[in-house]
N, C-alpha and C positions, 0 to 999 in steps of 0.2 A: 546531818551532814549537809551543806550547802551546796549540792551536787550540782546544779544548774549553773550559779555564779562560778563553780570551779571548773566545768566544762568551758565556760564560755571564755574564761581566763586561758585557759590551755590552748583553745582555738586561735585566740589571739596572737598566740607565740608561734603561731602557724604549724601546730600539732597535729597529726592526722588522727582519724578516729580511732584505729587500732591502739595509739598510744594514748589518747584520751581514756579510752575504753580501761586500758590497765592500769593507767594513774587512779582511774577512780576506785576500781577494785583494790587497789593498795591502799587508800585511806579508808574504804569500806572495811577492809580487813583490821584496821587498826581501831574502826569506829565497835566492831562487834568485838573484839579483845576488852575494850575499855567497859562496854556495856554490862560485860560478865560481874563488874564491879559497881556498877550504876553510876559509871561515870559519862557525862555529856561531852562529845566529841569537841563539842565549841565552847567549852567551860574547864578542857584537862588542863590541868596542873603538869609541870615540867618532870615532877616524880614520875608520874604514870608514863610518861615517854620514857623516862631512863629505863623503867621496867620493861616495858615492850620492848625496847631495843635488846637488853639483854636476852630476852626471848628469840627473838629473831636471830642473834648471833647463835644460839644454842640449836636451834631449828635449822641454821644454814641458810636462812630468808635475809642476811644481813646485805642487801645489795645496793651498789649506788642508786640504781633507779628507785628503788623504795624508799630512801631517804629524801631524794630530790623529789618524789612525788609528794610526800607527806610535807617536806618544806615550803614546797610552792602551795599548798591547802594552806598553811597557817599564815604565810605571806598574804593570802588574799582575805584571809578573814581576820586577820589583823591581830592575829595571836602573837604577839612578838616576842614574849618570854621562851616560847614554846618553837619559836621560829629561828630564834637565835642560837638556842640550845641545839637543835639539828645540825643547824651550820656550823657549830662549834665541834660536832663530833665529827664531820666528814671532810673539812677543810685542814689544809695541811698536811694530808698524805701526798697530794701531787709535790710538794717541798720537798718531801724525804727523796722520792724519785727523782727529782729535777737535780739534786745535790749530789747523789750518786754518779748522774750522767757526767755532771761539770768535773767532780772528781776525777772519774775516768780519763777526762780529756787534759786537765791540769797536770796530772801525773799518769798514771795507766792503769788498767783494769785489776791487774793483780794487788794494789794499793788500795784501790776501793775495795774490792773483795775484803782484804782484810780489816779496812777501816769498819764496814759495815756487817763483818761476821758477827752471827748470833745477835745482831740488832733488828730482828724483824719487828716489824709496826703493830701493835695491836689491833685485834681482829677490827674492821669498819664497823662504826657505832658503839664501839666502847666509852666509855665514859671519859671526859678529858683527864681525869687524875691518873689515867694509865699510861699516860704519853709522858712526864718529864723524867723518869728514870733512864728512858731510852734516848731520849735528848740530850740528858746530861752524858750520860756514856759518849754518844755520837761526836759533840762538840770538844770533849777531851782527847777523843782520838785524833780530830782533826787540827788541834793544837799541838800535838805531838807531832804532827807533820811542820810545825813552825807557824808562829803567827801571821807571817805574811801570806802564805798557803792558804790556812784557815778562814782568814778574812777575805780572800779573794774569791776564795770558792762559795762562800755565804753569799759574798753581796752581787747576786745576781737575780736574774728574772725568775725565782723559782715558782710564783704564781701562774707563770704561763699566760702572761697579760700582752694581748695582741698588741704590738706595736704601732699598727693603724689608728688604735683606738684616741691617739695622741694627735690626730692629723688636724684638727681644730687650733691646737695649742701650737703645734709646729708654723702652721699659717700665722696663726698671731704676732709669735715671734718675729718671723719675718718683716710684717708689717710695723713691729715696734721700733720706735727709733733709740730705744736702751733697753737694756736688761731690767732696771729697776721700773720700767714705764710697764714691760710685759708683765712682772711679777706681780704688780698692784692691779693690771685686768683681770690675771689669772685670780687673785683672792676674790675680787669682786665677785667673779663668775661663780666661784664656788659658796660664795654667800648666797647668792641668787639659787643657786641648787639646793641647798640646805633651807631656805625661805621655801621654796616650792614643795619640797618633802612635808615640812610642816602644816602648809597650808593643805594639803592633800591628806594629812594622816597617814603619810607613809614612811616604812622604814628606811633611811638612806644605807645602802648595804646591811651592815649589822648594827646599825647606830640608831637609837629613838632620839629624835630631835625636837628640843624642847626651844623657846625661846631664850633661854639661858643659855642654852649650848650655842645658838646663833652669836648672842652678845661674846662668848667665850672666844670664836672665831674671829667675829669682827674686832675684837680688841688686841688681836695678836697675828699679823701677817706672816708668821712664820708657820701658821697653823694651815694646811692645806695650800700655803703657796710657800714663799721663801723671803728670805730680807737679805740682800745681799751687803757685805761690809767688806770692803777692799776687793780681794780675789775670791773670796767664799761666800757660799750660799748658806744662810743658817735655816733649817727645818728644826720645826717642833712637832711630834706626831699628834694627832687628835684623839684622846683619850677611848679605848675602844669602847668602854659602857659611858659615855659624856655625863649623862643624867645623873648616873649615881656617882660619878668621880667628883661632880662639880659639889655635891652635897654631903659628901663623905667626910669625916673628920680623924678617923684611925687612918693612921699613916700606911699600915700594912695592907687595907684595904684598898687606900688610894690607890696605892700601886698595881694592886691587883685588877682594879678596872680601868687602869690606864693599860694595860698590856694587851696588845692585839694578839700574839701567837697562841695558836691552840695547841701547839705541841711544848709550851713552856710554862702557861699564864698560871696554871695550878701549884705550880712551885713555887709560886711566892706565897702562898698559906699552908703548905706542907713542912713539916719540920724536918724531914730526912732527905731532902733533895735541893740542892744549891746550885743553879746553872750559871756558868759564868756568863759575863756579860758580851763576850767575845758571839755568842749567838745571835745579838742582836745584830751583827751585818747582813744579816739574812733580811732584816726589817730596813736596813740601810740601803739594800739593794733595791727594796720596792720603793724607797723614797727618792732613789737617784735615777729611776728608770725613765719617768717622763722627762727629766734633762737631758739624759743619755739621746733620748729620740729627737729632742727639741732642738738641742745643740750639735747634734748630727755625728756624735762620738762619745766613748765612753769617759765618763767622770770619775773623780776617786772621792770615795765618801769617808767619814771619821764619826764612830760614835762618842760621843761627849758627854750624854747622860743615858741612863737605862733603869727602869725600874726593876730589873733584875739585880742591879748594884745597889739598890737601896733609894735612888731619886724617885720623886714622884710623878714624873714624866719622861718621854723618850725623846732624844735631841740630836740631830745631826748636822755635820758640817761638809759642804761638797765643794770640792774644788772645782772651779770656773778653767775650760780648757783653754790653753796658750794662746788661742787665736781670740780668743772673747777677753783674757787679760789683757791684751796687746790695745783691743778696742776701749777698754776702761780705761786704761793708764792714757791713749791718747786724746780721750774726750775730757779729761781732767776729772 
């Protein structure tokens, strides 16, 4: 175990000594579990992490702190496969809680309770394939309330991203002479960030960045930015596993590598669960969030393509606010 490097990383994140010691204990616990099978923690396969998480669930030790401590360790050691797997098992749960809260506001608490009745999420740390059936039932129940209500509830900031994280881009938009100029500057900045992660050998969120991935983004301004056509912005989602997506020939697996949603992705390769593409309005909410903040008012999003519907990418269309549409027309 790279204890010194791990402690230094945690200290750089302003964690106190008690939290650091606790994190080291959690990683040490995993290391001791692996040692029983003669496995080194710094070369551990994903399959061993899966078995360990199942044991944590049985023992009631599947806490969010445990998983975050492990994720941070595998992040700093560069074990991207294990890091990404851990993130995929714990992300998305906040989405369910947020959808529940939004539904209660959009309708009423009784309606929310009826929709979520018997839809308890699997235990924290459960494998990704334990979520699709739950997700499928949820989106079908939301659709019973009407397509407009379903889409409105889903297309929100369910990942809880701080709006002030877009301050730089808000300033850029204010400085820009046109929407198109702003979008080009945004795209260039995203490419710069990807290049920096490649140069430093770091994971970008859960994405492994290669030169081919950067070329993919460079070749399509819709990825990580948008392209304006008339009154609309068009956005193409970067694949969740872009490295594998680029090299994959099988259409089913290409869709699988494209999907970002930890609550739905496994359904693509499961034979018994099909999640309606309406669920992708949740991803649409993520795509439009920055523009909601930058433009200073909510925007409308439409799902044009979805890997859940058989496409090999996810693509969205965002309508510009009326005030910006007027500017576009006046500028010709």
